[in-house]
N, C-alpha and C positions, 0 to 999 in steps of 0.2 A: 496478593501482597501489595500493600500501599506504596512501597518503594517502586515496584514495577509500574504501578498505576501512575505515579508521578512522572516517571521516565517516559512512559508511553504517551501521556498527555502532551508532553513537549514535542515528541517525535511527530505526532499526527499534524501538528501545526507548522513546524519548520518544513515538513515535507511539501506543503503547499508552496512555500517560497522556492524550494529547489525545482518544483514542477514548472516554474516560470523562468528557469535558468538563472535564478538569483541566488544570493548568499544570505542566509538568515543572520542577523546581527544582534537582535534584542527580543526579549519577550516580556509581557506583563502577565501576572498570575493573580486571579481573583478566586477566592474560595469561600463557600458558605458551609459551615460545619456544625453539626448538632452536638449536644453535650454528652452523647453516648460515645463519642470518640475521645480517648484519652490524649494527653499531650504527646505521648510516645508515638501514637498513630500519625498525628500531624507532622511530627519530626521525621518519621519514615517517609511520608509523602514528599516532603521537601528534600530529603536525601536523594530521592529519585530525580526530582526536578533539577537539583544541583548537579547530579551526575550527567544528566542530559545536556545541561548548559555547558559543562566542561567538555563533553564529548564533541559537541557540534560548534563550540566556540561562540556561544551567544551569551549576552549579559541579561540577567534578570533586573529590570529597571524600575519595577513597581507593581502596583495592583491593589487589591483590596481584600480584607478578611472580615467576614461577618458571621453571625450565627444563623443557623438553619433550624426550622422546626423539626425536621427529621432528615437523616442521611447526610450525604456529602455532595456538594456541587462544585465543579471545577470549570473555570473559564480561562482559557489562555489565548492571548493574541500575540502572533509572531510578526516581527518587523524585519524587513530585509532590504537589500540594495542590489542593483545591477545597472550596468550601462544601458541607456535607452535602446541602443541598437542590438543589445544581446537578449532583451526580454522576449520570451516565447509565450504565445497565447494558445488557446484551444481551437481557435476559429480560422487557422491559417494553413491547414493541411491542403495539399493539392492532389489532383488526379495523378496516378502513377507513382506517388511517393511510396516509400517502403514503410511498413509498420514494424516497429522495433520495441522490445521490452527488455528491461534489466532483470537480472537474477532469475528466480524461478517462482512459480505461483502455486497457491493452494495450501501451503504449509500452515499459515496462521489459522485458517478455518479448522483444519484437522487438529491442530494443537488444542483448540477450544473443545472439540469433540472428545478428545482424550481426557482433558481435565474434567469435563462434565461426567464422563463415564466413571472416572476415579472417585468423583464426589458422590455419585450414587452408590458405589461400592462401600465407601466410608460410612454413609448414612445407614446402610444395612448392618455393617460390621465396623464399629469405631476402632477396633483393634488392628484392622488391616493397614498395612503400609503400602502406599502406591509405589509401583515399580515403573518408572518412566524411562528406563535405560534405552529402550528401543525408539523413544519418541523425543529425545532431547532437542533435536533441531526444530521439530514442530512446536513444542511447548515454548521454546525460546522465541520463535517467530510470533507467537501469540502474546506472550507476556512482555517481551522486550524487543519489539521490531526496531529496525534501523532505517532512518531516512537516508536517501541516497545523495548526500552531499558530494560523495566521491565522483558521482557521475557528472555533476556540473563541472568539477575540476577536470575530468577526463575530456569532456566536450571541448574545453578550452585548449587542452594539450593536443587533441587531435585536429583542432581547427574545424569543428563540426558545430553547426547551429541547427537544431531541430526545426522543422517547419511548423510543428505543433506539438504540445506536450501536456500531460496530465499525470497525476499520481493515482495509483490503484488503491483506493480506499473502499470503494463499493463493489468491486468485482470487475474482472477484465471486460465482460460484455457491456456492462453499464458505461465504462469509461470509453470504449470504442464508439459506442452510440453517441456519447457526449461530443467527441471529436467530429464524428461524421455529421451530426445534426448541425453543429455550430460552424463547421467548415463547408457544409453543403456538398458533401461527397459521399460515395459509397465505399464499401470495403469488402475484400475477401480475406478472411482469417483462416489459416490452415491448421486443422486439428493436430496433425503430426508434428507441427513446428512448436507447439506450446511447450515451454520448458518446465519439466517436473523433476523434483528431487526424488531419488530412489526411495527415501523414507515416505514420501507422499504416495507413491505408487503402491508400496507394500501396505501402508495403513489403509488406503482406499480398498484394497483387496480384503483386508481383515474386517473392515466395517461394511463391506458390500456396498461401496459407493463408487460412482463413476468419476474417474479422475478428471476427465474433461469438464464435467459439470462443476466440480469443485473449483477448478482453475478459473472457469468462466464466472462463477457466481459467489464464491466463498468470501472474497473481500479481505480487507485489513492487511494486504501484502505490503503496501507502501513502497512498491517498486515503481519505476517510472515507465510510462507508455508514451512513445513519441513517434513522430514521422520524420523521415529525412528524404531529401531528393536522391534519386538513383546515382547522381554524380558523386555523392558522398559515401556510397557503399564501400569502395576500396579502403576508405579510412577506418571503417569499423570492422571490416571483414576479419574473421578469425579471433576477435576479442572474446574471451571466455565469459565476460560479464553481460554480453549483449546477444540477443537472438532476434533475427528477422522472422516475424510470424505471419506476415501478410502484406498486402499492398492496397493502396487506395484506388478507387475506381470512380467512374461517373456515377452521379447520384441515382440515375435510372436503374443501375444494376442492383441497388439495395445493399444492405449490410448482411453478409452471409458467412456462415461457418462452412468450410469445405472439409468434409469428413475424410477419414483415412481411405474410405471406399470411393472417394471422388464425388460424393453426393453433396449438393448445396442445400443448406438449411438456413432459413431466416434467423438471424441472431436477435434474441430478445433479452431484455434486462431483468434478471432475477435478483440482483443484488439489493443492497440497502438504499432506500429512497427517503431522505430526511424530510421531504415535504409530503409524503404519502399520508392520506387521511385514514 
């Protein structure tokens, strides 16, 4: 649905601003569209963009519209602001910091798997009606993810400044490795601490998938992954939106997944890499 696409296209960009502890204020939108898209389709796309602008309090200030030989191309630039002393980067995590994540993980990837399965069923039998009753949360996380502006506001309320932060677009393992590489530290991630929604667990069982693998490599969650000093732990303790999933170590320890059985496995990035050839 093009309305969902428009909304999601804005979310993935403003999420990068929130991942630096800033507030998104404006976006520009450029699209290239072929003549096979009717006016109604373009209007639906912009309905989604407008809804996202309204939801996150950003202004659409310009862009460009042109024709495309085939398909639809969308390019969005988000602009935000923050006090210089509040900005958080990826390269400033320190040894012994706690690794924390917002929300839960893996739902967006499973939502895509459910939609692709229903598409295959429809192609075989066009009269079939998809029943997504048991997958509403997963499908919504895939089609209409939410950027975590609320977390930036929560940090200010709790008087917590993360030592490093990134949003989870490519998968948990990829983002942990980004922080560790750029901050020159290691990490122990605890499998039993990774937050999973009950719908994720049930659907993984149905699809015969490993829920930990999905959480590590699925991507498109747009939750925030960040580190905090241990002194700030009491400020976030007990918050239902935040889960401590590990801690940063000396670089020599490496980046490891500690399994439920206590075994250490080297963490590798299986998520999306935009620069992979």
